[in-house]
N, C-alpha and C positions, 0 to 999 in steps of 0.2 A: 504494500500500500504506500508506504513512505517513499520508496524508490520511484514509483510511478508518478508521484506528485512533483518531483524535482528533476527527474532525468531529462525531460524534454527542454526545460528552461536552461539547464546547465549545458546541454548539447548546443542549444541556440547561441549561447555566449562563448562556446568553444572551451568550456570547462569540463574536466573529467569529474564524474560523480560516482563515488564508490561507497558501498556499505559492506563491512566485514563483521561477521558475528561468529563467535566461538561457542555460542549457546545453541544446542540442538533445538530444532523446531518443536519437539515433543516436551520440552521443559516447561513446567508451570512456574510462572512468576506471580507472586502474591503482591499485587500493587494496584493502584488506581489507574486502570487502562487509559481513561480519558485524560488524566493529568500527564501521564507519560507521553501520550501522543501529542498533546499540546506543547510540552517542553521540546520534544524532538522537532516538531513542525516549526516552532519559533526559532530554535537553534539553527536548523538547516535553511530556513527562509533568510535569516540574517546572513548566514555564510554565503548563500547565493547572491544576495543583494550587494554585499561588500567585497566579493571576490571578483577580480577583473581578469585574472589569468591563473593558470595552474590547475589545481584540483581541490575538490572538497571530499573529505573522507570521514566517515563515521565508523568507528570501531566499537564493538560491544563485546565485553569479556565478563565472565562470571566472577564473583568474589565469594569467599567463604562467608557463611552466615555469622552474624555477630551475636548470636544467642548466648 
């Protein structure tokens, strides 16, 4: 979903857009989905807005639980 939102605009600006995730798709993440999506959309939107050349890369890696 996120990739599709920004890939076309990045391509139009000549900017490479990459998303890397080390989290398997079957992994459950206990969080507020809407809040996470808004944060990522705002972050990537600003990156696209202020990047004039090069690339934008989002890397997602798991961390150990802090329990």
